[in-house]
C-alpha positions as CSV (number, residue, x, y, z in Angstrom):
1,M,-31.8,60.0,0.6
2,S,-30.7,63.0,-1.1
3,G,-28.2,64.9,-0.1
4,T,-24.4,64.3,0.6
5,T,-23.5,61.8,3.0
6,I,-21.1,62.4,6.1
7,V,-19.4,60.2,8.1
8,S,-19.7,60.4,11.6
9,T,-17.4,60.2,13.7
10,P,-17.0,60.0,17.8
11,R,-15.5,63.6,17.7
12,Q,-18.5,65.0,15.8
13,R,-21.0,63.2,18.1
14,W,-19.3,64.3,20.9
15,A,-19.1,68.2,19.5
16,W,-22.8,68.0,18.7
17,A,-24.0,66.5,22.2
18,F,-21.7,69.3,24.2
19,Y,-24.3,71.8,22.8
20,D,-26.5,70.6,25.5
21,W,-23.5,71.4,27.8
22,A,-23.5,74.3,26.8
23,N,-27.2,75.6,26.4
24,S,-29.0,73.8,29.6
25,A,-26.8,76.1,31.7
26,F,-29.2,78.7,30.6
27,I,-32.3,76.6,30.9
28,T,-31.1,76.0,34.4
29,T,-29.7,78.9,36.4
30,V,-31.6,81.6,34.5
31,M,-35.2,79.8,32.9
32,V,-36.0,77.9,36.0
33,A,-34.3,79.1,39.2
34,F,-32.7,82.4,39.3
35,F,-35.0,84.6,36.7
36,P,-38.4,83.4,38.7
37,I,-36.7,84.0,42.1
38,F,-35.1,87.4,40.8
39,F,-38.3,88.5,39.1
40,R,-40.4,87.8,42.4
41,K,-38.4,89.4,44.7
42,Y,-36.7,92.1,43.1
43,W,-38.4,93.2,39.7
44,A,-41.9,92.4,40.6
45,E,-41.3,93.1,44.3
46,G,-44.8,94.6,45.7
47,L,-46.8,93.0,42.8
48,P,-49.3,90.0,44.5
49,S,-47.8,86.7,44.3
50,E,-50.9,85.6,41.6
51,E,-50.0,88.4,39.3
52,I,-46.3,87.4,39.4
53,T,-47.1,83.9,38.3
54,L,-49.5,85.5,35.4
55,H,-46.7,87.5,34.2
56,L,-44.3,84.9,34.4
57,G,-46.3,82.4,32.5
58,T,-47.2,85.6,30.0
59,A,-43.4,86.0,29.6
60,N,-43.1,82.1,28.3
61,A,-45.9,82.1,26.5
62,L,-44.6,85.2,24.8
63,A,-41.4,83.4,23.5
64,S,-42.9,80.1,22.6
65,L,-45.8,81.8,20.5
66,S,-43.0,83.5,18.3
67,I,-41.0,80.3,17.7
68,M,-44.2,78.8,17.2
69,L,-45.1,81.0,14.4
70,L,-40.8,80.8,13.0
71,A,-40.1,77.6,13.4
72,P,-41.5,75.9,10.5
73,F,-40.7,78.7,8.7
74,L,-36.4,78.6,9.6
75,G,-36.2,75.0,9.3
76,T,-37.1,75.2,5.3
77,V,-34.9,78.2,4.9
78,A,-32.0,76.5,7.1
79,D,-32.5,72.9,5.0
80,Q,-33.0,74.8,1.0
81,G,-30.3,77.3,1.4
82,G,-27.9,74.2,3.7
83,I,-27.3,76.9,6.3
84,K,-28.6,75.4,9.4
85,K,-25.5,76.2,11.6
86,P,-25.0,80.1,10.7
87,M,-28.6,79.9,11.6
88,M,-28.4,78.6,14.5
89,A,-25.4,81.1,15.4
90,V,-27.7,83.8,14.9
91,F,-30.0,82.7,17.6
92,V,-27.1,81.5,20.2
93,A,-26.0,85.2,19.5
94,L,-29.4,86.6,20.4
95,G,-29.6,84.6,23.2
96,V,-26.1,85.1,24.8
97,S,-26.8,89.0,24.4
98,A,-30.1,89.0,25.7
99,T,-28.8,87.2,28.8
100,L,-26.5,89.4,29.6
101,G,-28.6,92.4,28.9
102,L,-30.8,91.2,32.1
103,T,-28.0,92.3,34.5
104,L,-28.6,95.9,33.3
105,V,-32.0,95.6,34.3
106,G,-33.0,98.1,37.5
107,E,-34.8,97.4,40.6
108,S,-39.1,97.2,40.0
109,Q,-38.4,97.2,35.7
110,W,-40.6,94.3,35.6
111,Q,-41.6,95.0,31.7
112,W,-37.3,95.7,31.0
113,A,-37.1,92.2,32.9
114,M,-39.7,90.4,31.2
115,F,-38.8,91.6,27.3
116,G,-34.9,90.7,28.2
117,F,-36.2,87.1,29.2
118,V,-38.7,86.8,26.1
119,L,-35.3,87.2,23.7
120,A,-33.0,85.1,25.5
121,V,-35.9,82.4,25.5
122,V,-36.4,83.1,21.7
123,G,-32.7,82.7,20.7
124,F,-32.4,79.5,23.1
125,L,-35.4,78.0,21.2
126,G,-34.3,79.4,17.8
127,A,-31.3,77.5,18.2
128,N,-32.5,74.3,19.0
129,I,-34.4,74.3,15.8
130,F,-31.3,73.6,14.5
131,Y,-29.0,72.0,16.6
132,D,-32.0,69.2,17.2
133,S,-32.1,69.1,13.2
134,L,-28.6,68.3,13.1
135,L,-28.9,64.9,15.3
136,V,-29.3,63.4,11.5
137,D,-25.9,64.7,10.4
138,V,-24.1,63.4,13.8
139,A,-25.2,59.9,13.9
140,Q,-26.7,56.9,11.8
141,E,-30.6,56.0,13.0
142,K,-29.5,53.1,15.3
143,D,-27.5,55.8,17.1
144,F,-29.9,58.5,17.6
145,N,-31.6,57.1,21.3
146,R,-27.7,56.7,22.4
147,V,-26.7,59.7,21.0
148,S,-29.3,62.1,21.6
149,A,-29.4,61.0,25.5
150,L,-26.1,61.7,25.7
151,G,-26.8,65.3,24.9
152,Y,-29.6,65.1,27.2
153,G,-26.8,63.7,29.9
154,L,-24.5,66.2,29.2
155,G,-26.8,69.5,29.4
156,Y,-27.4,68.3,33.0
157,L,-24.4,67.2,34.2
158,G,-22.8,70.6,32.3
159,G,-26.0,72.8,34.0
160,G,-25.8,71.8,37.0
161,L,-22.2,72.4,37.5
162,L,-23.0,75.5,36.7
163,F,-25.5,76.4,38.5
164,A,-23.7,74.8,41.7
165,L,-21.1,77.6,41.1
166,C,-23.9,80.3,40.4
167,V,-25.8,79.0,43.8
168,A,-22.3,79.3,45.5
169,L,-22.0,83.0,44.4
170,T,-25.6,83.7,46.0
171,L,-24.9,82.0,49.1
172,K,-21.6,83.7,49.5
173,P,-21.2,86.6,47.8
174,E,-18.2,87.9,50.1
175,W,-16.0,85.0,48.9
176,F,-15.9,85.9,45.3
177,G,-15.5,89.6,46.1
178,L,-19.3,90.5,45.4
179,A,-21.3,93.2,47.4
180,D,-24.3,91.2,47.8
181,R,-27.0,88.5,46.6
182,T,-28.5,91.0,44.3
183,A,-24.9,91.6,42.7
184,A,-24.1,87.5,42.8
185,V,-27.6,87.0,40.9
186,R,-26.3,89.5,38.2
187,W,-23.2,87.9,37.7
188,S,-25.1,84.6,37.5
189,F,-26.4,85.9,34.2
190,A,-23.5,87.1,32.6
191,V,-21.7,84.0,33.7
192,T,-24.2,82.1,32.1
193,A,-24.1,84.1,28.7
194,V,-20.0,83.3,28.9
195,W,-20.5,79.6,29.2
196,W,-23.0,79.0,26.5
197,A,-21.1,81.0,23.8
198,V,-17.7,79.3,24.9
199,F,-18.6,75.3,25.2
200,S,-20.8,76.1,21.8
201,I,-17.4,76.0,20.2
202,P,-16.6,72.6,19.3
203,L,-19.8,72.5,17.5
204,W,-18.8,75.3,15.1
205,L,-15.4,73.8,14.7
206,W,-16.1,70.1,14.1
207,V,-19.8,69.3,13.0
208,R,-21.0,69.4,9.6
209,E,-24.0,69.3,8.0
210,R,-25.1,67.5,5.0
211,A,-25.0,69.9,2.0
212,P,-28.7,69.9,0.0
213,A,-28.9,67.9,-3.0
214,Q,-29.5,71.2,-4.8
215,A,-28.4,73.9,-2.4
216,V,-30.0,77.2,-3.0
217,R,-27.4,80.2,-4.1
218,P,-29.1,82.9,-6.2
219,G,-29.5,85.0,-3.0
220,F,-31.8,85.5,0.1
221,I,-34.8,86.9,-1.5
222,A,-35.2,84.1,-3.8
223,L,-34.2,81.6,-1.0
224,L,-37.1,83.3,0.8
225,R,-39.4,82.7,-1.8
226,Q,-38.5,79.3,-2.7
227,S,-38.5,78.3,1.1
228,F,-42.1,79.2,1.8
229,G,-43.5,77.1,-1.2
230,Q,-41.4,74.2,0.1
231,L,-43.0,74.7,3.6
232,I,-46.1,74.1,2.3
233,N,-45.0,70.7,0.3
234,T,-43.1,70.1,3.5
235,F,-46.7,70.4,5.4
236,R,-48.7,68.3,2.7
237,H,-45.8,65.7,3.2
238,I,-46.2,65.7,7.2
239,R,-50.2,65.1,6.3
240,Q,-49.4,62.0,4.3
241,L,-47.1,60.4,6.6
242,R,-49.2,59.0,9.5
243,M,-46.4,58.4,12.0
244,V,-45.3,61.9,11.7
245,W,-48.3,63.6,11.9
246,L,-49.8,61.6,14.9
247,F,-46.3,61.6,17.0
248,L,-46.3,65.6,16.8
249,L,-50.0,65.8,18.0
250,A,-48.9,63.3,20.9
251,Y,-45.7,65.4,21.4
252,W,-47.9,68.6,21.4
253,F,-49.7,67.5,24.6
254,Y,-46.9,65.5,26.3
255,I,-44.4,67.8,26.2
256,D,-46.4,70.8,27.4
257,G,-47.2,68.8,30.4
258,V,-43.2,68.2,30.8
259,D,-42.5,72.0,29.9
260,T,-45.1,73.5,32.1
261,V,-43.2,70.9,35.1
262,I,-40.3,72.9,34.2
263,L,-40.5,76.3,34.1
264,M,-43.4,76.9,36.2
265,S,-41.8,74.5,39.4
266,V,-39.3,76.8,41.0
267,D,-42.3,79.9,40.9
268,Y,-44.9,76.9,42.5
269,G,-42.5,76.2,45.3
270,K,-42.1,80.1,45.9
271,A,-45.7,80.7,46.3
272,L,-46.0,77.2,48.3
273,G,-43.7,79.1,50.5
274,F,-40.7,77.3,50.3
275,A,-37.6,79.2,51.0
276,D,-35.1,79.9,47.6
277,D,-32.2,77.2,49.3
278,S,-35.1,74.5,49.6
279,L,-35.7,75.9,45.8
280,I,-32.1,75.7,45.0
281,T,-31.5,72.1,46.4
282,A,-34.2,70.5,44.6
283,L,-33.0,72.0,41.4
284,L,-29.6,70.3,41.7
285,I,-30.9,67.0,42.8
286,T,-32.8,67.1,39.4
287,Q,-29.5,68.0,37.6
288,F,-27.5,65.3,39.1
289,I,-30.1,62.4,38.9
290,A,-31.2,63.3,35.2
291,F,-27.6,63.1,33.9
292,P,-27.0,58.8,34.6
293,A,-31.2,58.9,34.0
294,A,-31.0,60.6,30.4
295,L,-27.9,57.8,29.6
296,A,-29.9,55.0,31.3
297,F,-33.2,56.2,29.1
298,G,-30.9,56.2,26.0
299,W,-29.9,52.8,26.8
300,L,-33.8,51.7,27.9
301,G,-34.8,53.0,24.1
302,N,-32.2,50.7,22.4
303,R,-34.1,47.5,24.5
304,I,-37.6,48.3,24.3
305,G,-37.4,51.5,22.4
306,A,-38.2,55.1,22.2
307,K,-42.0,55.2,22.0
308,R,-41.9,52.7,25.5
309,G,-39.2,54.5,26.8
310,I,-41.5,57.8,26.6
311,L,-44.3,56.1,28.0
312,T,-42.7,54.9,31.2
313,G,-41.2,58.4,31.4
314,L,-44.9,60.2,31.1
315,A,-46.5,57.6,33.8
316,G,-43.6,58.7,36.1
317,Y,-44.8,62.4,35.4
318,V,-48.2,61.7,36.0
319,L,-47.6,60.0,39.4
320,I,-45.1,63.0,40.3
321,T,-48.0,65.5,39.5
322,L,-50.5,63.9,42.0
323,V,-48.0,63.8,44.6
324,A,-46.5,67.5,44.0
325,V,-50.6,68.8,44.6
326,R,-50.5,67.5,48.4
327,M,-46.8,68.2,49.3
328,D,-46.5,70.4,51.9
329,S,-42.9,70.3,53.2
330,A,-38.8,70.8,51.6
331,Q,-38.3,67.4,52.1
332,D,-41.3,66.5,49.6
333,F,-39.9,69.0,47.3
334,Y,-36.6,67.5,47.6
335,L,-38.3,64.2,46.8
336,L,-39.8,65.3,43.6
337,A,-37.0,66.9,42.4
338,G,-34.9,63.5,42.5
339,S,-38.5,61.9,40.4
340,V,-38.4,64.4,37.6
341,G,-35.1,63.7,37.2
342,L,-35.4,60.5,36.9
343,V,-37.4,60.6,33.5
344,Q,-37.4,64.4,32.3
345,G,-34.1,64.0,30.5
346,G,-35.6,60.5,29.4
347,V,-38.9,61.7,27.9
348,Q,-37.0,64.6,25.8
349,A,-33.9,62.7,24.6
350,L,-36.0,59.4,23.5
351,S,-38.9,62.1,21.8
352,R,-36.2,63.5,19.9
353,S,-34.8,60.4,18.9
354,L,-37.8,58.8,17.7
355,Y,-38.9,61.9,15.8
356,A,-35.7,62.1,14.2
357,S,-36.1,58.0,13.4
358,L,-39.4,58.7,11.3
359,I,-38.4,62.2,9.3
360,P,-36.7,62.4,6.1
361,Q,-33.5,63.1,7.1
362,D,-32.5,65.3,3.9
363,Q,-35.3,67.5,5.8
364,A,-35.2,67.6,8.7
365,A,-34.6,71.2,9.7
366,E,-37.9,71.2,8.0
367,F,-39.6,68.6,10.0
368,F,-37.9,70.0,13.3
369,G,-39.1,72.9,12.9
370,F,-42.8,71.6,12.9
371,Y,-41.5,69.5,15.9
372,N,-40.4,72.8,17.6
373,M,-43.4,74.5,16.7
374,L,-45.9,72.3,18.0
375,G,-44.1,72.0,21.0
376,K,-43.7,75.5,22.3
377,F,-47.0,76.3,21.1
378,A,-48.0,73.3,23.6
379,A,-46.1,75.5,26.1
380,I,-48.7,78.7,25.2
381,L,-50.8,76.7,26.9
382,G,-49.2,75.2,29.7
383,P,-48.2,78.4,31.7
384,L,-50.7,80.0,31.0
385,L,-53.1,77.6,32.5
386,V,-51.2,77.2,35.6
387,G,-51.4,80.7,36.1
388,W,-54.8,81.5,35.4
389,V,-56.6,78.4,37.5
390,G,-54.3,79.5,40.5
391,V,-55.6,83.0,39.7
392,L,-59.1,82.2,39.5
393,T,-59.1,79.3,42.1
394,G,-56.8,81.1,44.8
395,S,-54.8,78.0,44.7
396,P,-51.5,77.4,42.6
397,R,-52.1,73.3,43.7
398,M,-55.4,73.1,41.2
399,G,-53.5,75.1,38.6
400,L,-51.0,71.7,38.5
401,L,-53.4,69.3,38.4
402,A,-54.6,70.8,34.8
403,V,-51.4,69.3,33.2
404,L,-52.6,65.8,34.0
405,I,-55.1,66.3,31.2
406,L,-52.1,67.0,28.7
407,F,-49.5,64.2,30.0
408,G,-53.2,61.6,29.4
409,L,-54.0,62.9,26.1
410,G,-50.3,62.8,25.1
411,A,-49.7,59.4,26.2
412,L,-53.1,57.9,24.4
413,L,-52.0,59.5,21.1
414,L,-48.4,58.4,21.2
415,W,-49.6,54.5,21.6
416,K,-51.3,55.1,18.3
417,V,-48.2,55.8,16.7
418,P,-47.4,52.3,14.8
419,E,-43.8,51.4,15.3
420,K,-41.4,52.1,12.5
421,V,-40.0,48.7,10.7
């Protein structure tokens, strides 16, 4: 392995994992919960339900498309220049600023709300390219499953705690000196942005990335040129590594299903007529069950292997989807939320650790650029698929069934990924 080897310490591992605590607040409070609800009831009030679902799917798809195009190149630049942390900081700043900007969008301004949301999601997803790749700098390969799961576990716990606070803000705004629920939701966006920024600090202070063997210092333009050439070499390298490209193809399919369930679950519940309080309760159930479940999947991955652990989680998702299309009560939604919590973090954590074990560790950001590219390219299809099938059939239940194809293809391809020896 080229580059400087960095001794992994518990403080570095916890500082890295704590970024999940920081940014997961954005996923839960903004992406999954309050943005879809607020968009439907405030920014896009008066539009047909199917059109609102389509707008939400389009916003998520645009953000994913942006990262799909940028991810491999960004990762290559970061590895060539040894600047994973600085580039991550740029995207964190974008995400935090755009989240704050949502507090300024007025009633019925759904276009501006979509624009701010897309920028915030691009910041979130872009930062994750470099965050994921730093796993190889803070842990040895034998610890990948456990450390990756620790990150997701802390993310669900931290995201759940902030979400609970924001729920209290919206349910009892008068307790906090706020005029109404609209003001409370705006404050929730602001609090989320501050939380994301503040709890990112441990990573900036204590995580040390491995220096490249020959760090490129001739200037930004030269760095871009060399990175473009290296990007082509990395693509060729991936084609030669059967384990890597087969995993990426499998991941492309199954993570689309996972992301679609995450991103569209609240809007699906709203389309079925469930009350906001029921949807929020379901999200809290998911968060707090996912915390211990993600840690348990880290242990499971060490016992049976990361690949078999992921397949176990995907089997759970298939059952969840089949039940979800038949649910008709808030109690059913609670049960499904708990079931999603059992498998969601595990699939995500073990996917990250399995991929980290397959790639050259001194090219982690480059390879994770492709990892994020395929994941976000897949995420373009899922939300749009749910939205368009719902529009064409007039039934959101039929749209949700389409994700079974993604889980099935992903599991089949993952089964063919050879175990690393």
